[in-house]
VOBA-1610 file (N, C-alpha, C; in pm, whole numbers, padded with zeros to 5 digits, always signed):
BEGIN
Met-07962-03552+14151Met-08010-03568+14015Met-07979-03443+13934Ser-07966-03465+13808Ser-07931-03356+13719Ser-08053-03272+13685Glu-08028-03144+13660Glu-08138-03056+13619Glu-08180-03084+13475Ala-08093-03151+13397Ala-08125-03180+13258Ala-08226-03294+13246Ala-08246-03371+13352Ala-08341-03482+13350Ala-08483-03428+13352Lys-08564-03475+13260Lys-08704-03434+13249Lys-08790-03559+13243Trp-08920-03541+13271Trp-09014-03651+13263Trp-09068-03662+13121Tyr-09068-03785+13067Tyr-09122-03814+12935Tyr-09226-03924+12949Val-09325-03923+12860Val-09429-04026+12861Val-09398-04124+12748Val-09394-04252+12784Val-09364-04358+12687Val-09489-04442+12670His-09527-04464+12546His-09644-04546+12516His-09601-04692+12507Thr-09680-04782+12568Thr-09650-04925+12566Thr-09771-05003+12518Tyr-09748-05129+12486Tyr-09862-05216+12460Tyr-09939-05230+12590Ser-10070-05243+12582Ser-10152-05257+12701Ser-10114-05385+12776Gly-10091-05372+12905Gly-10051-05486+12986Gly-09900-05504+12996Tyr-09824-05426+12921Tyr-09678-05439+12921Tyr-09609-05331+13005Glu-09686-05251+13079Glu-09628-05138+13151Glu-09517-05181+13246His-09544-05281+13330His-09445-05324+13429His-09326-05392+13362Lys-09351-05466+13255Lys-09244-05533+13181Lys-09151-05429+13117Val-09209-05326+13057Val-09129-05220+12995Val-09046-05148+13101Ala-09108-05118+13216Ala-09036-05049+13323Ala-08919-05132+13373Ser-08942-05261+13397Ser-08832-05345+13447Ser-08724-05364+13341Asn-08762-05379+13215Asn-08663-05392+13108Asn-08578-05266+13094Leu-08643-05150+13104Leu-08568-05024+13095Leu-08467-05010+13209Met-08509-05044+13330Met-08417-05035+13444Met-08302-05134+13429Thr-08331-05254+13382Thr-08226-05355+13362Thr-08125-05308+13258Val-08173-05257+13146Val-08083-05209+13041Val-08000-05091+13091Ala-08062-05000+13166Ala-07990-04884+13220Ala-07879-04930+13315Glu-07908-05030+13399Glu-07806-05082+13490Glu-07696-05156+13416Asn-07734-05240+13319Asn-07635-05317+13243Asn-07541-05228+13162Arg-07594-05121+13107Arg-07512-05030+13026Arg-07454-04915+13107Lys-07474-04921+13239Lys-07425-04817+13331Lys-07474-04679+13288Met-07606-04670+13266Met-07668-04546+13220Met-07762-04486+13324Gln-07741-04518+13453Gln-07827-04462+13557Gln-07814-04310+13561Asn-07704-04256+13509Asn-07688-04111+13504Asn-07777-04048+13396Leu-07828-04127+13301Leu-07916-04076+13197Leu-08063-04112+13224Ile-08088-04236+13264Ile-08224-04280+13295Ile-08234-04288+13447His-08297-04187+13507His-08298-04172+13652His-08408-04251+13722Glu-08529-04244+13668Glu-08644-04298+13741Glu-08753-04338+13643Ile-08827-04443+13678Ile-08938-04489+13596Ile-09058-04508+13687Arg-09172-04452+13648Arg-09292-04460+13731Arg-09410-04510+13649Ile-09493-04589+13715Ile-09621-04633+13660Ile-09726-04592+13763Pro-09792-04477+13743Pro-09890-04430+13841Pro-10007-04527+13859Thr-10034-04561+13986Thr-10143-04654+14018Thr-10229-04594+14128Glu-10345-04654+14147Glu-10434-04617+14257Glu-10490-04745+14317Thr-10519-04741+14445Thr-10579-04856+14512Thr-10730-04834+14520Val-10804-04932+14469Val-10950-04924+14462Val-11009-05044+14536Val-11119-05022+14607Val-11188-05131+14675Val-11298-05183+14583Glu-11291-05313+14553Glu-11392-05376+14468Glu-11465-05483+14547Leu-11584-05516+14502Leu-11665-05620+14565Leu-11655-05746+14481Lys-11592-05853+14536Lys-11581-05981+14467Lys-11630-06090+14560Asp-11728-06167+14514Asp-11788-06273+14595Asp-11836-06220+14729Asn-11900-06104+14725Asn-11953-06037+14844Asn-11846-06003+14947Lys-11722-05988+14904Lys-11612-05947+14992Lys-11544-05825+14931Lys-11506-05734+15019Lys-11433-05616+14972Lys-11287-05654+14954Val-11234-05624+14835Val-11096-05656+14801Val-11029-05530+14748Glu-10911-05501+14800Glu-10834-05386+14749Glu-10756-05430+14625Val-10775-05354+14518Val-10711-05384+14391Val-10631-05262+14346Glu-10512-05286+14294Glu-10430-05177+14243Glu-10456-05163+14093Arg-10498-05043+14052Arg-10528-05015+13912Arg-10431-04912+13857Leu-10403-04925+13729Leu-10320-04826+13661Leu-10401-04700+13636Leu-10343-04585+13665Leu-10411-04459+13636Leu-10408-04430+13486Phe-10297-04468+13420Phe-10281-04444+13277Phe-10240-04574+13209Pro-10337-04663+13180Pro-10301-04789+13115Pro-10233-04765+12981Gly-10125-04836+12957Gly-10053-04823+12831Gly-09946-04715+12831Tyr-09920-04654+12948Tyr-09820-04548+12955Tyr-09725-04568+13073Val-09600-04532+13052Val-09496-04536+13154Val-09430-04399+13154Phe-09400-04346+13273Phe-09334-04216+13285Phe-09187-04239+13316Val-09099-04177+13238Val-08955-04197+13253Val-08888-04062+13275Lys-08811-04051+13385Lys-08733-03930+13409Lys-08592-03958+13358Met-08556-03885+13255Met-08428-03912+13189Met-08370-03788+13124Glu-08241-03796+13097Glu-08175-03694+13017Glu-08181-03743+12873Met-08234-03661+12786Met-08254-03703+12648Met-08124-03690+12569Thr-08070-03804+12533Thr-07954-03812+12443Thr-07991-03912+12335Ser-07911-03921+12231Ser-07942-04017+12125Ser-07936-04160+12179Glu-07846-04186+12272Glu-07833-04320+12329Glu-07953-04355+12418Ser-07993-04263+12507Ser-08107-04290+12595Ser-08235-04301+12512Trp-08250-04217+12409Trp-08366-04223+12321Trp-08372-04360+12254Tyr-08259-04407+12204Tyr-08252-04536+12135Tyr-08292-04650+12228Ile-08242-04648+12351Ile-08272-04755+12446Ile-08421-04760+12478Val-08481-04646+12506Val-08624-04643+12538Val-08706-04685+12417Arg-08673-04629+12304Arg-08750-04654+12181Arg-08745-04800+12139Asn-08634-04868+12166Asn-08616-05006+12121Asn-08635-05110+12232Thr-08699-05071+12340Thr-08732-05166+12445Thr-08855-05245+12402Arg-08850-05376+12422Arg-08961-05462+12381Arg-09089-05422+12455Gly-09197-05404+12382Gly-09325-05365+12440Gly-09350-05215+12433Cys-09248-05138+12401Cys-09258-04992+12392Cys-09288-04953+12248Thr-09388-04868+12229Thr-09421-04824+12093Thr-09366-04686+12061Gly-09313-04616+12160Gly-09253-04485+12135Gly-09291-04382+12238Phe-09239-04263+12218Phe-09268-04151+12308Phe-09399-04085+12268Val-09469-04029+12365Val-09592-03956+12339Val-09554-03814+12301Gly-09613-03763+12196Gly-09584-03627+12151Gly-09591-03618+12000Pro-09551-03503+11948Pro-09556-03485+11802Pro-09459-03580+11732Glu-09494-03614+11609Glu-09411-03705+11531Glu-09283-03634+11486Ser-09185-03634+11574Ser-09057-03573+11540Ser-08947-03656+11603Lys-08826-03622+11573Lys-08711-03696+11626Lys-08694-03672+11775Gln-08724-03551+11823Gln-08700-03516+11963Gln-08832-03513+12041Pro-08852-03606+12136Pro-08974-03605+12217Pro-08982-03480+12305Val-09104-03441+12338Val-09127-03322+12420Val-09147-03366+12564Pro-09069-03310+12659Pro-09087-03348+12799Pro-09212-03284+12859Leu-09258-03342+12970Leu-09370-03282+13043Leu-09322-03156+13113Ser-09409-03058+13124Ser-09375-02936+13197Ser-09384-02965+13347Asp-09324-02879+13429Asp-09330-02896+13574Asp-09475-02896+13623Lys-09559-02812+13560Lys-09699-02804+13598Lys-09770-02937+13568Glu-09742-02995+13450Glu-09805-03123+13414Glu-09761-03234+13508Val-09633-03234+13544Val-09580-03335+13637Val-09652-03325+13771Ala-09671-03204+13820Ala-09739-03183+13947Ala-09886-03223+13939Glu-09955-03186+13831Glu-10097-03217+13816Glu-10122-03367+13800Leu-10030-03436+13734Leu-10046-03580+13714Leu-10007-03659+13839Gly-09940-03593+13933Gly-09902-03659+14056Gly-09787-03757+14040Ile-09704-03735+13940Ile-09591-03825+13914Ile-09484-03806+14019Glu-09456-03682+14048Glu-09348-03650+14141Glu-09404-03558+14248Thr-09384-03593+14372Thr-09433-03509+14480Thr-09316-03440+14548Lys-09338-03318+14586Lys-09237-03242+14658Lys-09258-03262+14807Ser-09148-03269+14879Ser-09160-03275+15025Ser-09095-03150+15081Tyr-09161-03092+15178Tyr-09112-02969+15239Tyr-09065-02999+15380Asn-08950-02946+15414Asn-08899-02954+15550Asn-08914-02814+15607Ile-09021-02793+15684Ile-09048-02659+15734Ile-08997-02646+15878Ser-08945-02529+15906Ser-08887-02506+16039Ser-08966-02400+16116Tyr-09096-02390+16084Tyr-09180-02292+16152Tyr-09314-02357+16183Gly-09387-02294+16273Gly-09517-02344+16312Gly-09609-02229+16347Pro-09730-02257+16390Pro-09823-02151+16429Pro-09763-02059+16535Gly-09775-01929+16512Gly-09722-01831+16606Gly-09586-01776+16565Asp-09517-01843+16472Asp-09385-01796+16428Asp-09399-01680+16329Val-09302-01590+16333Val-09300-01476+16242Val-09221-01516+16118Val-09281-01491+16000Val-09219-01530+15873Val-09213-01411+15778Asn-09122-01423+15681Asn-09104-01322+15577Asn-09157-01380+15447Ile-09237-01304+15374Ile-09290-01350+15245Ile-09185-01317+15139Ile-09138-01420+15068Ile-09028-01403+14972Ile-09072-01412+14827Asp-09202-01440+14803Asp-09248-01453+14665Asp-09397-01421+14657Gly-09440-01375+14542Gly-09582-01347+14521Gly-09617-01200+14540Pro-09746-01169+14538Pro-09789-01029+14545Pro-09760-00963+14680Phe-09740-01041+14785Phe-09712-00985+14917Phe-09564-00993+14952Glu-09479-01007+14852Glu-09335-01017+14873Glu-09286-00897+14954Gly-09206-00924+15057Gly-09152-00819+15141Gly-09232-00797+15268Tyr-09355-00848+15274Tyr-09436-00836+15395Tyr-09388-00936+15500Val-09419-00904+15625Val-09389-00993+15737Val-09522-01033+15798Gly-09536-01161+15837Gly-09661-01207+15894Gly-09639-01312+16001Thr-09748-01351+16065Thr-09745-01453+16170Thr-09821-01576+16121Val-09761-01693+16136Val-09823-01818+16091Val-09944-01850+16179Val-10058-01877+16115Val-10180-01914+16185Val-10197-02066+16179Ser-10185-02123+16057Ser-10199-02268+16040Ser-10122-02313+15916Ile-10093-02443+15915Ile-10021-02503+15802Ile-10102-02622+15753Asp-10123-02630+15619Asp-10194-02743+15559Asp-10096-02815+15467Met-10037-02924+15517Met-09935-02997+15440Met-09997-03068+15319Glu-10123-03105+15327Glu-10188-03173+15216Glu-10199-03082+15095Lys-10241-02957+15119Lys-10254-02858+15012Lys-10123-02784+14986Glu-10024-02804+15074Glu-09895-02735+15067Glu-09914-02583+15077Thr-10001-02542+15171Thr-10026-02400+15192Thr-10010-02365+15339Val-09993-02236+15364Val-09982-02185+15501Val-10071-02062+15512Gln-10144-02052+15621Gln-10230-01937+15647Gln-10152-01844+15740Ile-10134-01718+15699Ile-10062-01622+15783Ile-10144-01493+15796Met-10116-01421+15901Met-10180-01290+15923Met-10075-01183+15892Ile-10110-01092+15801Ile-10020-00979+15772Ile-10093-00850+15805Ser-10016-00749+15840Ser-10074-00620+15870Ser-10075-00538+15741Met-10198-00506+15695Met-10212-00430+15572Met-10312-00317+15596Phe-10273-00195+15568Phe-10356-00076+15587Phe-10404-00065+15731Gly-10319-00105+15824Gly-10350-00093+15966Gly-10441-00201+16020Arg-10470-00303+15939Arg-10557-00413+15983Arg-10486-00546+15964Glu-10519-00640+16052Glu-10467-00776+16038Glu-10549-00846+15929Thr-10480-00897+15828Thr-10546-00960+15714Thr-10498-01104+15697Pro-10590-01203+15696Pro-10547-01342+15674Pro-10510-01363+15527Thr-10403-01435+15504Thr-10355-01460+15369Thr-10311-01606+15359Glu-10348-01670+15249Glu-10305-01808+15227Glu-10198-01808+15119Leu-10083-01869+15150Leu-09970-01874+15058Leu-09920-02016+15045Glu-09840-02042+14941Glu-09774-02172+14926Glu-09657-02179+15023Leu-09621-02300+15063Leu-09511-02319+15158Leu-09381-02260+15106Ser-09362-02264+14974Ser-09236-02214+14916Ser-09229-02062+14911Gln-09338-01993+14944Gln-09340-01846+14934Gln-09296-01777+15060Ile-09268-01851+15167Ile-09229-01785+15292Ile-09103-01848+15351Glu-09037-01771+15437Glu-08920-01821+15510Glu-08924-01765+15651Val-08860-01832+15744Val-08859-01791+15883Val-08774-01666+15898Met-08823-01571+15980Met-08746-01451+16014Met-08640-01488+16114Glu-08522-01435+16097Glu-08414-01463+16192Glu-08389-01347+16283
//
């Protein structure tokens, strides 16, 4: 995928989220624009409801009336999204150029998840490559994939000190 592709929020009529998403993908495929419109997401959650005294799993929209589109913003891609039936426009200030979501917003909204392929485990020696402890060497104590953090022990001022870092802040020592 291109680095120029960013996530944008598109406002739709309520109940038209899936229709807008499928129409956008169809138009992108028909016009051979998959290089501009990369991905379309409708964030949902599964909720257990009680119906007729039975538990039923129901899928609910996290953001009713909104669709998230990862695309490269060009006049052609803007035109296609803006003129899709059921779409009322991009979310943001009233201007010609929509504002993309920041990486932090994308992560907080849970639109895009990162996957890490780690080649270390507890007991391995690692080098800290980012953050306030950059340049330190430590030993992995535990890894929490859910939080995307790793607990390591570093030697600081002659004492072993536990430190929690993000998975992206360390690399295996060779």
